[in-house]
C-alpha positions as a printed Julia matrix, in Angstrom:
388×3 Matrix{Float64}:
  99.41   74.25  123.25
 102.17   75.71  120.58
 104.07   78.78  121.47
 102.14   81.81  119.83
 104.01   82.19  116.33
 104.69   85.85  115.46
 103.89   87.23  112.1
 107.69   88.67  112.35
 109.79   87.46  114.97
 112.97   88.94  114.98
 116.61   86.78  115.48
 118.01   86.36  118.59
 120.93   84.59  117.61
 122.64   88.22  117.38
 121.65   88.95  121.06
 125.7    88.94  122.15
 127.18   90.62  118.54
 124.3    93.63  119.33
 124.87   93.63  122.87
 128.73   94.27  122.25
 127.75   96.75  119.79
 125.65   98.95  121.48
 128.31   98.68  124.9
 130.72  100.48  122.54
 128.31  103.09  121.58
 128.12  103.73  126.01
 131.59  103.83  126.04
 132.17  106.25  123.57
 129.24  108.14  124.36
 128.35  109.54  120.98
 124.78  108.61  120.77
 124.24  110.5   117.29
 125.82  111.52  114.6
 128.98  109.1   115.9
 130.71  106.31  114.24
 128.29  103.72  114.12
 126.01  105.73  111.93
 129.02  106.49  109.32
 129.75  102.79  109.2
 126.34  101.81  108.66
 125.79  103.96  106.29
 128.69  103.09  104.12
 127.77   99.62  104.48
 124.18  100.17  103.23
 125.62  101.89  100.06
 128.1    99.38   99.52
 125.02   96.75   99.82
 122.7    98.57   97.44
 125.09  100.03   95.24
 124.12  103.15   96.02
 126.05  106.46   95.85
 124.85  107.85   98.65
 123.19  106.59  102.29
 121.49  108.73  104.61
 120.19  107.13  107.33
 117.27  108.62  109.07
 114.91  107.88  112.37
 112.23  106.01  110.51
 110.81  105.16  106.99
 108.12  107.64  106.86
 110.42  110.56  107.82
 112.71  109.09  104.48
 109.98  109.49  102.51
 108.96  113.17  103.9
 111.94  114.25  103.32
 113.15  112.83  100.33
 109.51  114.65   99.21
 110.3   118.0   100.68
 113.83  117.58   98.89
 112.33  117.57   95.61
 109.98  120.74   96.09
 106.9   118.58   96.89
 104.24  120.8    98.47
 101.0   123.0    98.45
  99.62  122.79   94.62
 101.72  119.36   94.09
 100.74  116.58   93.46
 102.02  112.9    93.77
 101.13  109.55   92.43
 100.82  106.58   94.6
  99.22  103.38   94.91
  96.18  103.13   97.06
  97.35   99.75   98.37
 100.04  100.36  100.67
 100.6   101.4   104.26
  99.64  104.8   105.22
 102.84  106.33  105.45
 102.82  106.44  101.94
 100.25  108.87  101.34
 100.63  110.25  104.92
 104.09  111.68  104.06
 102.7   113.81  101.34
  99.53  115.17  102.79
 101.41  116.16  105.44
 103.41  118.44  103.34
 100.0   120.2   101.89
 100.51  118.02   98.57
  97.67  116.4    96.88
  98.09  112.07   96.42
  96.32  110.79   93.56
  95.86  107.27   93.66
  96.26  104.91   90.71
  95.18  101.09   91.34
  97.33   98.04   91.5
  98.09   95.26   89.37
  95.72   92.0    90.4
  98.44   89.62   90.07
 102.0    92.08   91.42
  99.84   94.06   93.87
 101.88   97.32   92.84
 101.39  100.02   90.84
  99.43   99.6    87.43
 101.73  101.49   84.94
  99.51  100.98   82.8
  96.83  103.31   84.54
  99.42  105.66   85.48
 100.04  108.15   82.64
  95.88  109.02   82.69
  96.64  110.22   86.06
  99.42  112.38   85.41
  98.35  115.89   85.35
 100.14  119.84   84.94
 100.33  119.89   88.89
 102.25  116.35   88.74
 105.63  116.58   90.56
 106.47  113.04   91.52
 105.38  109.23   91.44
 106.14  107.25   94.46
 105.67  103.0    93.48
 105.97  100.58   96.21
 107.63   97.2    95.92
 104.75   95.96   97.85
 106.16   92.35   99.89
 109.31   92.71   98.58
 108.37   92.4    94.61
 109.49   94.85   92.05
 107.65   97.72   90.67
 108.13   97.64   86.54
 110.76  100.36   86.78
 110.9   100.27   83.03
 107.95  101.3    82.58
 107.54  103.78   85.43
 110.93  105.47   84.09
 109.84  105.65   80.81
 106.76  107.89   82.11
 108.99  109.88   84.44
 111.52  110.85   81.59
 108.51  111.71   78.98
 106.47  113.81   81.51
 109.56  115.4    83.83
 108.47  113.6    86.59
 110.75  112.46   89.79
 110.39  109.04   90.88
 110.82  108.3    95.06
 110.64  104.82   95.33
 109.15  103.12   98.67
 111.15  100.42   99.54
 109.92   99.17  103.02
 109.79   95.92  102.21
 112.6    95.77   99.75
 115.98   95.7   100.85
 117.17   92.97   99.04
 114.69   93.36   95.83
 116.7    93.59   92.56
 114.99   94.81   89.36
 117.38   93.53   85.78
 120.29   93.12   88.16
 120.24   96.53   89.99
 118.94   97.0    94.07
 115.77   98.64   93.96
 115.97  102.46   95.77
 118.49  102.79   93.15
 116.17  103.6    90.16
 114.42  106.76   90.91
 115.71  110.2    92.37
 115.19  108.62   96.0
 114.86  105.38   97.77
 113.55  105.08  100.92
 113.82  102.45  103.08
 112.47  101.09  106.76
 114.22   99.44  109.49
 111.28   99.5   111.37
 110.65   95.93  113.67
 108.87   94.28  111.75
 111.23   94.7   108.59
 113.98   92.26  107.35
 117.12   94.48  108.54
 115.98   95.95  112.07
 117.28   98.88  114.26
 114.07   98.82  116.52
 112.94  102.49  114.39
 114.95  104.01  112.01
 115.17  104.24  108.01
 117.42  105.22  105.39
 117.11  107.77  101.97
 119.57  106.66   99.03
 120.5   108.99   96.08
 122.85  109.46   93.56
 123.71  112.7    93.52
 125.9   114.75   95.89
 123.69  117.73   96.74
 120.53  115.58   96.71
 122.55  113.9    99.76
 123.11  117.27  101.28
 119.65  118.37  100.86
 118.22  115.26  102.87
 121.2   115.78  105.59
 120.35  118.89  106.39
 116.21  118.51  106.69
 117.02  116.02  108.9
 118.7   117.96  111.03
 116.62  120.85  111.32
 117.59  122.43  108.35
 121.09  123.02  110.02
 124.32  123.74  107.47
 126.62  120.86  106.68
 128.97  122.37  109.79
 126.7   121.52  112.16
 126.87  117.78  111.62
 130.23  117.49  113.43
 129.99  120.79  115.55
 131.07  118.8   118.97
 133.76  116.76  117.59
 137.74  116.88  118.3
 137.68  118.8   115.02
 136.47  122.12  117.1
 133.44  123.53  117.85
 131.76  124.67  114.36
 129.07  127.43  114.17
 126.07  126.82  111.99
 123.49  128.31  110.02
 119.78  127.12  109.68
 119.28  127.63  106.17
 115.73  126.09  105.81
 113.01  125.08  107.77
 113.94  121.27  108.95
 113.1   118.42  111.06
 115.24  116.0   113.64
 114.65  112.89  111.83
 118.87  111.45  112.38
 119.38  108.24  113.58
 120.86  107.19  116.45
 124.49  105.25  116.91
 122.42  103.01  119.26
 120.12  102.3   116.62
 122.84  101.94  113.9
 124.61   99.37  115.86
 121.89   97.15  115.58
 121.53   97.51  112.49
 125.34   96.57  111.51
 125.02   93.43  112.76
 121.73   92.76  110.99
 122.9    93.87  107.78
 125.71   91.04  108.14
 123.28   88.32  108.52
 120.74   89.88  105.64
 121.51   86.95  102.93
 121.42   84.2   104.78
 118.32   85.45  106.52
 116.79   86.09  102.91
 117.64   82.61  102.21
 115.7    81.03  104.75
 112.86   82.8   104.01
 112.97   81.71  100.38
 112.99   78.02  102.02
 109.67   78.98  103.75
 108.11   80.34  101.04
 108.55   77.46   98.71
 107.55   75.05  101.49
 104.05   77.67  101.93
 103.89   77.38   97.8
 104.09   73.62   97.92
 101.72   72.86  100.83
  98.92   75.21  100.34
  98.95   74.56   96.29
  95.71   72.53   96.85
  93.51   74.79   99.11
  90.79   77.31   97.54
  93.14   80.15   98.09
  95.4    82.99   95.88
  98.78   82.42   96.68
 101.58   84.77   95.87
 102.67   85.29   91.97
 105.33   83.85   91.05
 108.75   85.66   91.0
 109.46   87.76   87.9
 111.74   86.81   85.04
 115.39   89.08   85.68
 114.07   90.43   89.32
 114.96   89.24   93.03
 112.45   88.98   95.32
 112.6    90.33   98.92
 110.23   87.63  100.69
 109.09   89.83  103.01
 105.74   89.28  103.17
 103.9    86.01  102.25
 100.36   86.8   101.52
  97.35   84.62  100.56
  93.85   85.59   99.37
  90.69   84.46  101.75
  87.59   84.98   99.05
  84.67   84.16  101.14
  82.91   82.74   97.83
  85.92   80.2    97.17
  86.88   79.48  100.76
  83.14   79.4   102.97
  84.52   81.83  105.28
  84.96   85.42  105.82
  88.69   86.94  105.8
  88.4    88.03  109.58
  86.45   85.06  110.85
  89.96   83.07  109.46
  92.33   85.71  110.9
  90.45   85.25  114.44
  90.56   81.0   113.64
  94.28   81.29  112.96
  94.79   83.89  116.28
  92.76   81.33  118.83
  95.58   78.61  116.66
  98.17   80.46  117.91
  99.53   81.59  114.56
  99.76   86.03  113.98
  98.92   86.44  111.14
  98.23   90.21  109.78
  96.95   92.11  107.4
  98.72   94.16  104.34
  96.47   96.58  103.73
  93.65   97.6   103.7
  93.63   99.7   100.97
  94.26  103.71  101.94
  90.48  104.92  101.1
  88.86  102.49  103.23
  90.61  104.49  106.55
  87.89  107.09  107.54
  90.09  110.23  108.18
  91.46  109.61  104.55
  87.33  109.55  103.01
  86.16  112.16  104.82
  88.99  114.33  104.76
  89.69  113.88  100.83
  86.47  112.33   99.74
  88.27  109.17   98.71
  86.31  106.09   97.94
  87.41  102.71   98.27
  85.1   101.37   94.91
  87.44  104.0    92.93
  90.2   101.46   93.1
  88.46   97.91   92.63
  91.38   95.79   92.88
  93.22   97.48   96.14
  89.54   97.52   97.14
  89.0    93.67   96.64
  92.63   92.58   97.83
  92.89   94.49  101.07
  89.49   93.03  102.26
  90.77   89.61  101.31
  94.56   89.51  101.98
  96.31   87.8   105.23
  99.93   87.93  105.83
 101.38   84.73  107.6
 104.6    84.18  109.3
 107.87   84.47  107.28
 111.25   84.9   109.24
 114.07   83.3   109.46
 113.62   82.59  113.43
 110.95   79.96  112.37
 111.95   76.44  112.68
 110.62   74.12  110.7
 108.57   72.7   112.9
 106.78   76.33  113.49
 105.85   76.27  109.58
 104.43   73.13  109.67
 102.07   74.47  112.54
 101.03   77.51  110.27
 100.26   75.16  107.59
  98.34   73.2   109.74
  96.59   75.79  111.07
  96.18   77.41  107.93
  94.44   73.77  106.54
  92.26   73.07  109.93
  90.92   76.47  109.51
  89.89   76.14  106.1
  88.13   72.62  106.61
  86.1    73.99  109.53
  84.9    76.97  108.55
  83.07   78.39  111.72
  82.47   82.17  111.68
  81.77   82.12  107.92
């Protein structure tokens, strides 16, 4: 029996360096707002080309404080795709804003810019596009729309740390770019996230919101410069990153490009080995873009394959292959249907793809033999569609 192949297994080759980094944090004892966080923010800003980078507790928090920094709240509308992780909508809902869904492009699985203008109303405050699976959205079209209508853009870059659009890193086009460093992401801090922005005043506001709404003096009030009195200037959150997390992220960031290259190799193997099967494979990379290769998603259409998507998931798991669903459309979830009356059928592309999608293992940790086992399991499952 083969060992179970995780959907997003993380590299263990950096364990000695990560342990040494954590040991340094334990030695200096400044577990929050310390040198590791400062260093990670500086290096992430350099990697992305952003003017300002502020780390935070997780990617959901990044979205929420970015929305709040733009003044999103009751009476505001935020446009976003209905095909995403629930955090994209949740961040706006928790601020009392109305989420307006636009369907996705059936090929790229990203926000269909051609449908967006019809969704804009006088209450629309922001557009929140998602760079799904590491593929960039059409930022030219979104930027033009936002400029014409006076709207803000917050990019959901949870899958897209390496992604580029026309020579620029995603997260640097909108007013804010929000990232996740969750355990399944391409850079991992366990939990963690960051916000990128262009303007110094926006960076200051994000930092204030991430630390209880305290004034800037509070950030270093226990440093060797002496105690600093602080003022609470607005109601904020406790969303800052710990230096223990940053110590992990620093060593992950050093390997981000080699990890990406390995995922590209695995992606190409999947493309070649699965091309003759009755599956819909990911669309080719768009010109003048760089795909982060975060998720390799296939569509299992029962009419073509003879097997239901969920039966395919069960068979792959029984074959000891970790698989995932990214994602059910958000209106499929009971809370959003019952609370807001959202209907999956109103967004047919998101509904269809959400009911057919399967993510295959894609990690730099996978050996060639692991990739071969995944391919073999896919082919075997489709040749014997039990549970159809």
